[in-house]
Each structure stands twice: as C-alpha cells, then as structure tokens.
C-alpha positions, -999 to +999 in steps of 0.1 A: -474-760+160-442-753+141-450-779+115-483-761+107-463-730+097-443-746+069-452-740+033-465-770+013-439-797+009-441-794-029-425-760-027-395-772-007-363-789-017-355-822+002-332-805+027-361-784+041-378-814+055-353-814+084-362-788+111-340-757+106-324-738+134-316-701+138-279-709+133-287-724+099-276-703+068-311-709+054-331-691+080-368-700+081-396-680+096-401-709+120-376-692+143-396-660+145-418-650+174-454-661+172-468-626+165-443-621+137-451-655+122-488-646+120-481-614+102-459-632+077-486-657+070-512-630+064-490-610+040-475-640+021-499-668+018-477-686-007-443-680+008-413-697-010-380-698+008-352-678-009-330-708-015-358-727-032-365-697-055-328-695-065-329-731-079-344-718-112-323-690-125-335-691-161-350-658-174-387-654-178-394-652-215-425-639-232-442-670-247-459-649-273-427-633-287-415-651-318-383-645-338-403-641-371-424-614-355-393-594-345-380-597-381-413-586-395-413-556-372-378-546-384-388-550-420-419-529-415-397-502-399-373-502-429-401-500-454-417-472-435-384-453-435-380-455-473-416-450-483-425-417-499-389-411-510-394-420-547-368-447-545-344-423-529-347-395-554-365-373-529-343-382-499-325-356-478-298-361-452-322-370-425-340-395-447-307-411-456-298-414-419-331-429-409-330-455-437-295-464-429-303-470-392-334-491-400-313-512-425-286-518-400-311-531-374-324-557-399-289-565-411-279-575-376-305-602-374-283-628-391-252-632-412-258-638-449-241-669-464-248-671-502-230-704-504-259-719-485-288-696-495-280-690-531-315-701-541-329-671-523-313-648-549-334-663-577-361-641-592-371-606-602-364-580-575-379-545-575-357-516-563-376-496-537-347-475-524-312-465-533-293-440-512-272-431-543-303-416-561-302-387-537-273-373-558-300-367-585-283-387-613-294-419-630-260-434-621-264-426-584-229-423-569-216-434-603-215-412-634-249-408-650-272-382-666-288-358-642-326-359-637-350-332-628-379-311-642-357-293-667-341-325-680-362-344-706-356-378-690-371-394-659-366-427-641-394-452-638-393-485-620-360-504-616-355-541-612-329-568-609-334-601-626-312-629-613-309-664-626-287-686-604-285-714-630-272-693-660-255-667-637-274-639-655-277-607-636-298-580-654-305-545-643-337-533-658-347-496-658-379-480-672-372-446-688-393-418-700-379-392-725-395-358-728-406-347-763-418-313-775-455-308-779-475-322-798-453-354-800-461-382-776-438-391-748-412-417-756-410-446-732-384-474-732-370-502-710-332-505-708-317-538-698-281-539-687-271-575-690-243-589-667-229-622-655-223-627-618-202-648-595-201-652-558-170-638-540-166-652-505-198-658-486-219-627-493-203-606-520-214-606-557-192-595-585-209-586-618-194-582-653-212-561-679-222-578-712-244-554-732-272-529-730-305-534-748-332-507-752-368-518-760-393-490-768-426-493-750-459-475-749-468-459-783-436-472-799-437-507-785-439-521-820-404-510-827-377-537-823-352-536-794-320-517-800-286-530-787-264-501-776-228-507-788-202-510-761-173-486-762-139-502-769-117-507-738-093-480-750-120-454-752-138-463-720-130-441-690-111-457-661-142-453-638-163-474-662-146-508-662-177-528-668-174-546-635-187-540-600-190-557-567-215-553-538-223-570-506-256-587-497-262-578-461-297-592-456-316-618-476-348-637-472-376-649-494-390-615-502-365-588-490-329-581-499-304-554-487-271-547-504-242-524-498-223-512-529-186-508-534-192-470-533-212-471-501-247-470-516-275-487-497-301-505-518-333-522-507-352-547-529-384-566-526-394-596-547-418-588-575 
C-alpha cells in the first residue's frame, strides 16, 4: 500500500526510490497515519518532496520581458518628462528634478564607450531639452543674451551636426529677431563650427572655429555672414572657445549628455 502513495517517479531524484524511514532527514508522508495520508493526497494531488523542489534554485523569469522593452519604457518616461517644456525654457524646479531623475534611470542601463560606439555619434541631432535653458538665456548656464517677450530675439530649433570622419562638430541654432511694424520678422540660422576629439571613453572636447549666420525666410536670398572672432587678448576668461561634456547615454536615436557646468541635454536623431 505504501508504494501506491508515492508521487510519480519522474518527480523524484534517484535517492527517493529507496524506502525512507521516519528517522531519515528527508521525511516523506509515507510515515504518516493512514487518515493523514488520505488528506494529504486530497489537498496536494501533485505533491513534490521539498528536497526535490530545492534542486532548481534559479529564479523564475518573465519570458515576455525583453531588455529592449525596458529601455524603450525608460526612454518614453524621459521624453514624457521633458515634453511641453519648450526645450527647457519653460521648466521650473520640479520639471528640472523630474527630467534629471528620468535621465539617470536611462543612464544606468549601460556604460557608454565612445571608443567602441563612435559611429553612433554620426548624424544630425535635434535638441529637445536642456536644463540650462531654464536660466532664460540663449547661453544657458553660460553667458548669453536673455530671451523673453520684451526682448526682440527668440530661440527656434537647435541641432548638433557631428561628422566622425572630419571631426566636425557644429551647433546649429534657429533665431528670430523682432522688428518694428510694418517690417517683416528677420529669421536666421547661426552655425557655430567646432572640431571635436574624444577624451577617455565617453567625454568629448570641442574647440570653436567660427560662427556663420545665414538669413532665412524673407531674406533667404542674402549670402551667409561670418561673424569675426574676437582676438584672444580681448576675449573674456570665461569664453576660451573650448568646452567639454560627457556622453552618458547613446544609442541609434537618443543621446544624453552632461556638460562641464552641470547642464543636462537630451537629443534625438533627426
């Protein structure tokens, strides 16, 4: 009768084929009274001995959870946090904190190594958020003209154009200048040309070359104007023409950087 109470042999390790005793460290319900055994059979039709269950200690993973899905979710959270902030110009302290938290979660996914993933930098990147713009100046945390309703200059879209072959690194900014009525509004695109180099594994150092302003809109037929660079002796100490920032996240369509003055910037490929 005892043999009829054993679980199927496929659920037992080899040592369970020898009849256990009550003194064995692996107690089996074979030693229980008949009435208790019947209740055990009714409640647990597919009983597996404890020792057999402990043979597989690997965690149970969700087969539908994929790493790329987790990354996509974090990217969506970041994009949601910075949406509606006009690239950071309309951000308050709570907005800055929320964006920083979402960026840190995405940054923790993997460590950037530009010596291996330099090709991912290639292309034209659109700036969708900068924490420095909350200071309400075109320079962000750096010196720059203020912007606002009473100031006749407004910031349009901003881009970074990176060429890993020529080491060109251009900051491109669309500007709108207010004019008195009835004159049309003046629009222009300013291109700040730089050269870049990789420092370490994920830092980029840029060196300023020149600034070119190209009128657009109603004045697009005018030729581009190159803004002369101030001589070194006349340039303020804070404007050395060089800068350095850290790439903290990078994939084929999203990039996060941390500037040397603490500014957080988020780009998407365009």
